[in-house]
N, C-alpha and C positions, 0 to 999 in steps of 0.2 A: 285591428293587429295584423300585422304583415305575415303572408302565408310563406312559409319556406319554398325555395325553388324546388320543381320536379325534375328528376333525371331517369330516363329509361332508355335501355339498350335492347333491341330485339333483332333476331336474325329471321329473315323471310327468304325462302328459296335460296339460302347460301349467301344472302347479301346482308350486310350490316347497317342497321339504320339507328340514329340515335335522336331521343326526343328530349328537349329542353323545354320546360315551362317556367314562366315568372308571373309575378302580377300583372305585367303589362304586355306579355307576348307569348306565343307558342313558336317553337323553332324545331324543325326536323331536318336532318342532315343524312344523306344516303347516297350511294353511287350513281342512282338513275332517278331518285325523287327527293326533291328538297322543297321547303315550305317555311315561309315567315307570315305569321298572322299577328296584326295589332289588335289587341282586345279592346284598345280604347275607341278606335273610329271603324273597326271591321276591315281595314285595307289587308289585301292579302297577296303575297307574291309566291310563285310556284314555277320551279324549273327543274330540268332533269340532269343529265351529264352535265352541262354548263348553262349558262344565262340564256343561250339562244335555243337551246333545246327544250320541247314542250313534251312532258310525259303524256302518254296514251292513257293512262290510268294511274290510280295511286295503289301501289303494291302493298300498302300498310294500312288500308282502310279508308272509309270515306271521312272528307272534310266537313260535310254538312249533312245532318240527319232531319229529315221531315217525319215527325212523329204525331200521329191522330190521337188526341185525348178525349175526343166526344164525337159521336155521331147521333144524328137527330136533336131533338130539343133545340131547335133552330128558330130564331126569331126573323130570318130574313126572307125565306120563301123565294128564292130567286129562280127565275123561269128557266134558267141555263145550267142550274146545278149538276155538275157532273157526277155527284154522289147521291144525288136524289134525296137529299136530307129533307126531313119534315119537322114540324114542331111536336111531333110524338114525344113520348118519355124517352130520354136520351140513354144511349149507353155510354158510360164514362170509364176511362181507364183510372184504377187507382194510383194512388201516390207510390205505393209499395211496387207495383208492376212497373210503373215509370221509371223508378230508380233501379228495379232489376235489368230492365232492358237497356237503359243509358249506360249503367256500370259495364256492359259486356264489350263496349267500344273502346279502342285504343286511344292514347293521347292524341292522336292526329286530329280527332274529332274537335272542331273549332266552334261550331254554331248549330243550334238545333232551331228549325222551324216548327213552331207548336200549331198543330192543327185543330182548330176547335169551330164549333157552329155559332157559338156566342161568347161574349166576354164573361159571362156568369154561369155558363152551362155546367161545365167542371167545377165543383166547389174546391178543388186542390189546385186550380191553375196558380195562383199566386205561390204556393208551397213549391210547386214543381219548378218555377223560375227561379225561386231564392235557392233552391237545392243546386240548380245548375250553375249558378253563380259562384256557390260555395266550392264546387268542384273544378271551376275554370273553364266552364262551357257557357258561351255567350247565349242567351234565348232571344227569339225573335218570334212575332206573331202577326197575324193578319185578322182584323175584326172589321165589322160594319160600322160601328158606333151606335147602332140601334139600342143596345142595353148597357152602354157606358155610362157612367157616373163619376163625378170627382173622387169618389172613394177609391174605386177600382182604378181609376186612370192614375192616380198618384202611386198607388202600390205598383202597378205596372212599370210606370217611368223609373221607379227605384232599381228595377232589375233587367228591364229590357235593353238589348243594344239597339234594335230597331222595331219600329211598328209600321205596319201597312194598314192604311184605312181602305176599304172596298167601297167605292162610289157607285150606287145603283140609282136607277130612276125611280123617284117615289120616296127615296130615302137619303136625298143628296144633302138635305140641311143638316140632318143627323151627323152625315159623315163630316161635313165642313166644320161642324162646331166641334167634333172630336179632334179633328186636325188641329184646330186653334188650340183647344185645350192641351193636348199632348206636346206641341211645339212651342207655345207661348208661355202657358200657365206653368207647365211641368219641364220646360227648357230642353226637350228632347231634339237631338239634332238629326236624327235619321227617322223623320216621319215622312211617309211616302204615300202615294195613291197607288191602288191597284183598281184597274177599270177593265171590265169585260170588253172584249173588242171583236165585234163582228161586222158584216157588211149592214146588217139589220140595225146595229147600235150606233152607227157612225155619227148620226146627227146629235146623239146625247154625248158621245167621245169628243166632238168637236166643241160642244157647249161647254165642256169640263176644261178643255185645254184653254179656251178662251178665258174662263172664269179664274183659271190659275193666275193670270195676269191682272185681273180686276178685283178679285174679291180679297179684301184685307185678312180674312181668316186663313188664307192659303200663303200669306206672305212668307212664312218660314218654312214652307214645304221644301223638302230634300229633293224628291224626284216623283215622276209618275211612270208607271210601268203597266205596259198594254198586254193584257192576258189574252190570248187567241183561243178559239174554239176547238175543243177536241169532241169527235163524235162519241160520245158517253153520257148516260144519264138523260136529264130533262132537255139537254141541248139537241139531242139527235133530232134530225130533220126538221128543226125549228131555226137553226141559225148556220151562215154561211161564213167560213174564214175569210179574212180580208184578202184581196188579190195584191199583186206587186204594186200596181199603180195606186191603190190606196195606202199600202205601206209607205211609199215615197212621199204621198201627201202628209201622212202623219209627221215622217222624219223632217220633212222641210218645214212644217209649221213649228215644230218644236226648236228647229234651229233658228228660224226668224225670232220666235219668242225668247230665244237664249234659255230654254228649260233643259233641266237634267230629266232624262228619260232612258227608258230601257223596254226591252221586250223579254217575255218569258223565254226560256232556253229551248222550248217548242217550236218557237217562231224565229228561231236564229237563223235558219237557212233562208227562209223568206227575208228577213232583214238583210242579209248579206247579199242576196240577188237584187233587192231593191237599191242597195248602196251601188251595187256595180253599175247599174243602170243610170244613175244620177250623174248630172254635170256638175261636178264638184272636183275640186282639188285632189290629186291623187295622195298628197300627204294626209288628208283628211280620210279619204277612203281606206288608207291603212292604218290610221288611228281606230277607224270603226271595226276592221276586220280583227285587229287584236283584242278589242272590247267586247267581241261576239263570243258567247259560250255556248255551243250546241248541246244537244242532249248529254247529261252527265251521270244518268242513272246508272249504278252498279260500277262506275268509273270513279267518280268524286262524290258522289251523293247516294243516299239510300232512303227507303220509305219503309215505315212500319205502322201498321193500322192499329186501330182502337183494340183490337183482340190480341196484339202481339205478334200478327203474322206480317213478315217482310216480303213485300211485292216489289221492291226495288224502285219504283216510281207509283205515284198515287194513281196515275192513269192507267197502269197496268194491273190495277186490284181487280180480282175475280176474272181477269180475262183468261180465256179457255187456253191459251198457249204459254202461260205463265205458271211456274210451279213456285208457290210460296215456302218460305222457311219459317217454321215457328220458333220465334225468339225465346219463347218460355222454356224451350227444351234446350237450349243452347249450353255447351260445357266450355268450349273452345272456340273463340270468335273466328280465328283464321280457319280453322279445319270446318267448322259446322256453318260458317256464313261467307265470309269473305271468298274463301276457295272451296266453297261446296258446290257440287255439279250443277244445280238449278241456277245459282247465282252467276257462274262461270259460263252457262249457256246463254243467260240473258245479256251477260256482257259482251260475249262473243257476236250476237246479234247487234247490239249497238255500235260496235266497231266496224262490222261489216257494211253497216249502212252509212259509214262516214259520218256518225254521230247524229244522223237524222233519226226521227222516231221510228224504232223497229216494229211499232204495232199499228200505227195509224198514218194514213197518208196527210200530211199537214202543209206540204208546199205545193 
């Protein structure tokens, strides 16, 4: 059954913004912030006063929400887990709490990234995904594949916009099998690899890059995304961020192999520095600059933990300099969240750092 179009008009700081939502797209029109989001393929365009203007932040709320629905109960036991998750009994967010939090956000919210430790840790996972689709939000998720099977894979494929499979040493085969299942058996177009990238893991990273070209299970992979080290959790003191030279090597290898690839926003400044030092055509460099999206926390994205506390970025969780907002106490999103004093303070730090990480030195 086709759902009716949604139309909403709001006024923020004396400026008028119009939301339009259809089955296929979300549109926002305003004097200094405009958005066009395609629900089918995830393509998004954002501009400000005109098409050449790039807004410094969204005045009407985040485009993407990262929400944690499970802590612990983890089948992965990664040596670098920045959340220090274990396989102890999990803390799960309830479906009701999930709905309460998501319902606070305005229509500009296009996608959510569901944070969980395992595919089966939170028993309400599929219900959460289905409900997001019902209200016009595209759910995405990252899993390792260790506890995936055909039943949950099929259920996920029905609702997800994209799925990322984390590829780890010791569990590579499970990850590759899951990529094949989701991309071939269930025909998902947006199946990506997430891979932890540090100086100490470059041997494994290079092996995976090579195997994307040779392993038939990865033939329909959409892209590989390189996730950098943050000095938090079990990674502290054990792993070193890649340097500019290594970043260049990754970029060059992906270009030679003609792979779709990306880096997390935390590593955007390093990526940009690497690109600037490369001997490539200026037009190519310019396309890389345009594709790079540095830290967007409290600007265009937001993070809420399993207890309903908003920390703006998952790496800022429990940091001594960050004051959270309790989403379970929120009555008015703009007053209590987006323009609340702690959120504005964090946003100001991100802007002051030219959208480099305001907490950790990563470049």
